[in-house]
N, CA and C atoms as an extended XYZ file, in Angstrom:
267
Properties=species:S:1:pos:R:3:atomname:S:1:resname:S:1:resid:I:1 pbc="F F F"
N         0.941      -36.987       33.036 N   MET     1
C         0.634      -36.846       31.624 CA  MET     1
C         0.678      -38.239       31.004 C   MET     1
N        -0.420      -38.634       30.437 N   ASN     2
C        -0.474      -39.951       29.839 CA  ASN     2
C        -0.768      -39.847       28.351 C   ASN     2
N        -0.799      -40.986       27.718 N   GLN     3
C        -0.969      -41.043       26.280 CA  GLN     3
C        -2.346      -40.549       25.842 C   GLN     3
N        -3.378      -40.841       26.612 N   GLU     4
C        -4.728      -40.390       26.244 CA  GLU     4
C        -4.843      -38.869       26.267 C   GLU     4
N        -4.156      -38.239       27.235 N   PHE     5
C        -4.189      -36.788       27.333 CA  PHE     5
C        -3.523      -36.158       26.111 C   PHE     5
N        -2.402      -36.706       25.698 N   ILE     6
C        -1.701      -36.170       24.527 CA  ILE     6
C        -2.547      -36.343       23.273 C   ILE     6
N        -3.191      -37.486       23.137 N   ILE     7
C        -4.063      -37.719       21.979 CA  ILE     7
C        -5.257      -36.772       22.011 C   ILE     7
N        -5.809      -36.530       23.203 N   TYR     8
C        -6.941      -35.609       23.336 CA  TYR     8
C        -6.539      -34.195       22.916 C   TYR     8
N        -5.400      -33.721       23.417 N   ILE     9
C        -4.944      -32.366       23.073 CA  ILE     9
C        -4.642      -32.279       21.578 C   ILE     9
N        -4.025      -33.312       21.028 N   GLY    10
C        -3.731      -33.314       19.591 CA  GLY    10
C        -4.982      -33.298       18.744 C   GLY    10
N        -5.981      -34.071       19.139 N   SER    11
C        -7.224      -34.088       18.363 CA  SER    11
C        -7.975      -32.768       18.489 C   SER    11
N        -7.967      -32.177       19.681 N   ARG    12
C        -8.597      -30.855       19.860 CA  ARG    12
C        -7.881      -29.798       19.018 C   ARG    12
N        -6.543      -29.890       18.952 N   MET    13
C        -5.772      -28.944       18.161 CA  MET    13
C        -6.131      -29.075       16.679 C   MET    13
N        -6.174      -30.299       16.172 N   LEU    14
C        -6.504      -30.499       14.769 CA  LEU    14
C        -7.930      -30.066       14.453 C   LEU    14
N        -8.853      -30.327       15.363 N   TRP    15
C       -10.239      -29.914       15.148 CA  TRP    15
C       -10.354      -28.388       15.146 C   TRP    15
N        -9.634      -27.722       16.046 N   THR    16
C        -9.661      -26.258       16.085 CA  THR    16
C        -9.066      -25.673       14.813 C   THR    16
N        -7.971      -26.242       14.352 N   ILE    17
C        -7.362      -25.766       13.105 CA  ILE    17
C        -8.323      -25.947       11.938 C   ILE    17
N        -8.992      -27.082       11.890 N   THR    18
C        -9.943      -27.349       10.810 CA  THR    18
C       -11.103      -26.364       10.837 C   THR    18
N       -11.634      -26.098       12.035 N   LYS    19
C       -12.758      -25.161       12.139 CA  LYS    19
C       -12.348      -23.747       11.753 C   LYS    19
N       -11.140      -23.331       12.131 N   VAL    20
C       -10.716      -21.953       11.884 CA  VAL    20
C       -10.273      -21.760       10.432 C   VAL    20
N        -9.518      -22.698        9.898 N   ALA    21
C        -8.991      -22.531        8.542 CA  ALA    21
C        -9.980      -22.965        7.469 C   ALA    21
N       -10.957      -23.770        7.829 N   GLY    22
C       -11.899      -24.304        6.848 CA  GLY    22
C       -12.631      -23.263        6.030 C   GLY    22
N       -13.257      -22.268        6.647 N   PRO    23
C       -13.992      -21.274        5.848 CA  PRO    23
C       -13.103      -20.507        4.868 C   PRO    23
N       -11.893      -20.168        5.289 N   VAL    24
C       -10.983      -19.439        4.398 CA  VAL    24
C       -10.570      -20.317        3.224 C   VAL    24
N       -10.212      -21.563        3.518 N   LEU    25
C        -9.807      -22.471        2.451 CA  LEU    25
C       -10.962      -22.775        1.497 C   LEU    25
N       -12.151      -22.945        2.045 N   LEU    26
C       -13.314      -23.214        1.205 CA  LEU    26
C       -13.639      -22.023        0.308 C   LEU    26
N       -13.532      -20.818        0.844 N   ALA    27
C       -13.808      -19.623        0.040 CA  ALA    27
C       -12.792      -19.479       -1.090 C   ALA    27
N       -11.515      -19.704       -0.810 N   THR    28
C       -10.515      -19.599       -1.870 CA  THR    28
C       -10.687      -20.706       -2.912 C   THR    28
N       -11.120      -21.878       -2.470 N   LEU    29
C       -11.382      -22.972       -3.415 CA  LEU    29
C       -12.520      -22.609       -4.362 C   LEU    29
N       -13.594      -22.096       -3.809 N   VAL    30
C       -14.759      -21.744       -4.638 CA  VAL    30
C       -14.418      -20.595       -5.585 C   VAL    30
N       -13.759      -19.567       -5.077 N   VAL    31
C       -13.401      -18.426       -5.927 CA  VAL    31
C       -12.412      -18.862       -7.005 C   VAL    31
N       -11.448      -19.693       -6.648 N   GLY    32
C       -10.500      -20.181       -7.641 CA  GLY    32
C       -11.172      -20.996       -8.728 C   GLY    32
N       -12.147      -21.817       -8.347 N   LEU    33
C       -12.890      -22.606       -9.330 CA  LEU    33
C       -13.699      -21.714      -10.265 C   LEU    33
N       -14.340      -20.703       -9.703 N   ILE    34
C       -15.133      -19.779      -10.526 CA  ILE    34
C       -14.233      -19.017      -11.495 C   ILE    34
N       -13.091      -18.548      -11.007 N   VAL    35
C       -12.161      -17.818      -11.878 CA  VAL    35
C       -11.599      -18.742      -12.953 C   VAL    35
N       -11.297      -19.984      -12.602 N   ALA    36
C       -10.780      -20.937      -13.594 CA  ALA    36
C       -11.812      -21.219      -14.683 C   ALA    36
N       -13.072      -21.358      -14.286 N   ILE    37
C       -14.132      -21.568      -15.288 CA  ILE    37
C       -14.273      -20.337      -16.175 C   ILE    37
N       -14.206      -19.154      -15.565 N   PHE    38
C       -14.279      -17.912      -16.333 CA  PHE    38
C       -13.116      -17.815      -17.314 C   PHE    38
N       -11.913      -18.154      -16.855 N   GLN    39
C       -10.745      -18.079      -17.726 CA  GLN    39
C       -10.834      -19.079      -18.875 C   GLN    39
N       -11.320      -20.268      -18.590 N   SER    40
C       -11.416      -21.254      -19.673 CA  SER    40
C       -12.534      -20.904      -20.653 C   SER    40
N       -13.584      -20.260      -20.169 N   ALA    41
C       -14.684      -19.884      -21.060 CA  ALA    41
C       -14.302      -18.711      -21.957 C   ALA    41
N       -13.524      -17.782      -21.412 N   THR    42
C       -13.172      -16.588      -22.194 CA  THR    42
C       -11.789      -16.684      -22.814 C   THR    42
N       -11.056      -17.711      -22.505 N   GLN    43
C        -9.691      -17.924      -22.986 CA  GLN    43
C        -8.755      -16.797      -22.582 C   GLN    43
N        -9.037      -16.174      -21.455 N   ILE    44
C        -8.123      -15.188      -20.875 CA  ILE    44
C        -7.197      -15.959      -19.951 C   ILE    44
N        -5.922      -16.005      -20.269 N   GLN    45
C        -4.985      -16.794      -19.472 CA  GLN    45
C        -4.013      -15.896      -18.709 C   GLN    45
N        -4.539      -14.895      -18.074 N   GLU    46
C        -3.718      -13.993      -17.267 CA  GLU    46
C        -3.480      -14.640      -15.910 C   GLU    46
N        -2.232      -14.827      -15.528 N   MET    47
C        -1.906      -15.521      -14.284 CA  MET    47
C        -2.285      -14.705      -13.043 C   MET    47
N        -2.211      -13.404      -13.134 N   THR    48
C        -2.512      -12.576      -11.963 CA  THR    48
C        -4.000      -12.393      -11.731 C   THR    48
N        -4.823      -12.828      -12.658 N   LEU    49
C        -6.272      -12.669      -12.521 CA  LEU    49
C        -6.828      -13.478      -11.348 C   LEU    49
N        -6.184      -14.562      -10.991 N   THR    50
C        -6.706      -15.409       -9.911 CA  THR    50
C        -6.426      -14.839       -8.530 C   THR    50
N        -5.402      -14.016       -8.385 N   PHE    51
C        -5.002      -13.570       -7.053 CA  PHE    51
C        -5.942      -12.538       -6.447 C   PHE    51
N        -6.363      -11.564       -7.223 N   ILE    52
C        -7.183      -10.472       -6.686 CA  ILE    52
C        -8.521      -10.971       -6.143 C   ILE    52
N        -9.282      -11.795       -6.868 N   PRO    53
C       -10.543      -12.286       -6.290 CA  PRO    53
C       -10.330      -13.142       -5.042 C   PRO    53
N        -9.250      -13.921       -5.017 N   LYS    54
C        -8.980      -14.731       -3.830 CA  LYS    54
C        -8.635      -13.857       -2.633 C   LYS    54
N        -7.852      -12.815       -2.842 N   ILE    55
C        -7.505      -11.899       -1.750 CA  ILE    55
C        -8.757      -11.210       -1.223 C   ILE    55
N        -9.631      -10.797       -2.121 N   ILE    56
C       -10.876      -10.148       -1.698 CA  ILE    56
C       -11.748      -11.133       -0.914 C   ILE    56
N       -11.841      -12.374       -1.392 N   ALA    57
C       -12.649      -13.381       -0.691 CA  ALA    57
C       -12.100      -13.663        0.701 C   ALA    57
N       -10.786      -13.780        0.825 N   VAL    58
C       -10.176      -14.028        2.138 CA  VAL    58
C       -10.411      -12.839        3.057 C   VAL    58
N       -10.271      -11.632        2.539 N   ALA    59
C       -10.505      -10.446        3.362 CA  ALA    59
C       -11.953      -10.398        3.850 C   ALA    59
N       -12.901      -10.725        2.988 N   LEU    60
C       -14.304      -10.719        3.397 CA  LEU    60
C       -14.590      -11.796        4.442 C   LEU    60
N       -14.033      -12.980        4.253 N   ILE    61
C       -14.234      -14.054        5.231 CA  ILE    61
C       -13.632      -13.659        6.571 C   ILE    61
N       -12.455      -13.055        6.550 N   LEU    62
C       -11.829      -12.637        7.809 CA  LEU    62
C       -12.613      -11.515        8.485 C   LEU    62
N       -13.199      -10.622        7.699 N   LEU    63
C       -14.025       -9.564        8.287 CA  LEU    63
C       -15.292      -10.136        8.912 C   LEU    63
N       -15.902      -11.092        8.228 N   VAL    64
C       -17.164      -11.652        8.708 CA  VAL    64
C       -16.938      -12.628        9.861 C   VAL    64
N       -15.966      -13.515        9.729 N   LEU    65
C       -15.768      -14.587       10.710 CA  LEU    65
C       -14.553      -14.395       11.607 C   LEU    65
N       -13.900      -13.249       11.519 N   GLY    66
C       -12.680      -13.033       12.297 CA  GLY    66
C       -12.889      -13.131       13.800 C   GLY    66
N       -13.963      -12.561       14.294 N   ALA    67
C       -14.223      -12.614       15.741 CA  ALA    67
C       -14.491      -14.051       16.194 C   ALA    67
N       -15.244      -14.798       15.399 N   TRP    68
C       -15.517      -16.199       15.736 CA  TRP    68
C       -14.232      -17.020       15.712 C   TRP    68
N       -13.375      -16.770       14.719 N   MET    69
C       -12.107      -17.492       14.639 CA  MET    69
C       -11.238      -17.192       15.858 C   MET    69
N       -11.193      -15.928       16.233 N   GLY    70
C       -10.427      -15.557       17.419 CA  GLY    70
C       -10.969      -16.209       18.677 C   GLY    70
N       -12.285      -16.280       18.796 N   THR    71
C       -12.906      -16.923       19.952 CA  THR    71
C       -12.545      -18.403       20.017 C   THR    71
N       -12.539      -19.062       18.871 N   GLN    72
C       -12.183      -20.485       18.839 CA  GLN    72
C       -10.733      -20.699       19.259 C   GLN    72
N        -9.838      -19.872       18.756 N   ILE    73
C        -8.417      -20.016       19.092 CA  ILE    73
C        -8.180      -19.687       20.559 C   ILE    73
N        -8.827      -18.644       21.065 N   ILE    74
C        -8.670      -18.282       22.472 CA  ILE    74
C        -9.245      -19.366       23.371 C   ILE    74
N       -10.379      -19.947       22.992 N   GLY    75
C       -10.968      -21.030       23.784 CA  GLY    75
C       -10.041      -22.224       23.883 C   GLY    75
N        -9.412      -22.595       22.766 N   PHE    76
C        -8.471      -23.708       22.795 CA  PHE    76
C        -7.248      -23.365       23.646 C   PHE    76
N        -6.768      -22.134       23.520 N   THR    77
C        -5.600      -21.722       24.290 CA  THR    77
C        -5.904      -21.726       25.782 C   THR    77
N        -7.073      -21.244       26.168 N   VAL    78
C        -7.458      -21.251       27.581 CA  VAL    78
C        -7.563      -22.677       28.093 C   VAL    78
N        -8.148      -23.560       27.290 N   GLU    79
C        -8.234      -24.971       27.679 CA  GLU    79
C        -6.844      -25.581       27.843 C   GLU    79
N        -5.947      -25.233       26.956 N   LEU    80
C        -4.578      -25.745       27.023 CA  LEU    80
C        -3.845      -25.214       28.255 C   LEU    80
N        -4.018      -23.931       28.546 N   ILE    81
C        -3.353      -23.339       29.713 CA  ILE    81
C        -3.946      -23.907       31.006 C   ILE    81
N        -5.256      -24.113       31.024 N   ASN    82
C        -5.879      -24.686       32.214 CA  ASN    82
C        -5.468      -26.131       32.454 C   ASN    82
N        -4.999      -26.814       31.430 N   SER    83
C        -4.586      -28.198       31.605 CA  SER    83
C        -3.124      -28.333       32.016 C   SER    83
N        -2.413      -27.228       32.166 N   ILE    84
C        -0.998      -27.275       32.565 CA  ILE    84
C        -0.817      -27.967       33.926 C   ILE    84
N        -1.619      -27.690       34.943 N   PRO    85
C        -1.415      -28.404       36.214 CA  PRO    85
C        -1.536      -29.927       36.092 C   PRO    85
N        -2.377      -30.400       35.204 N   ALA    86
C        -2.500      -31.839       35.012 CA  ALA    86
C        -1.251      -32.392       34.330 C   ALA    86
N        -0.614      -31.591       33.496 N   VAL    87
C         0.589      -32.036       32.798 CA  VAL    87
C         1.771      -32.069       33.735 C   VAL    87
N         1.843      -31.128       34.645 N   VAL    88
C         2.981      -31.031       35.560 CA  VAL    88
C         3.004      -32.191       36.531 C   VAL    88
N         1.826      -32.670       36.945 N   ARG    89
C         1.783      -33.768       37.912 CA  ARG    89
C         2.419      -34.997       37.439 C   ARG    89
């Protein structure tokens, strides 16, 4: 196990996290921005108003992209498990 291998695994891990979490974070960002604009335009300052649309957006993203997210995580895990013999040496 050398330094390049650790950096490679770390970069693959960060890239996988970015790919999997990105759509969910982007959806909540967009929905939060839309709700904030709506609240400022109508002067409705209800704190709980932001949570329901964000929960719905996250649920929809997980329904649509859940299988792809699982495939990405499983692919990284398989790659990590397959690299165990190289680490043991």
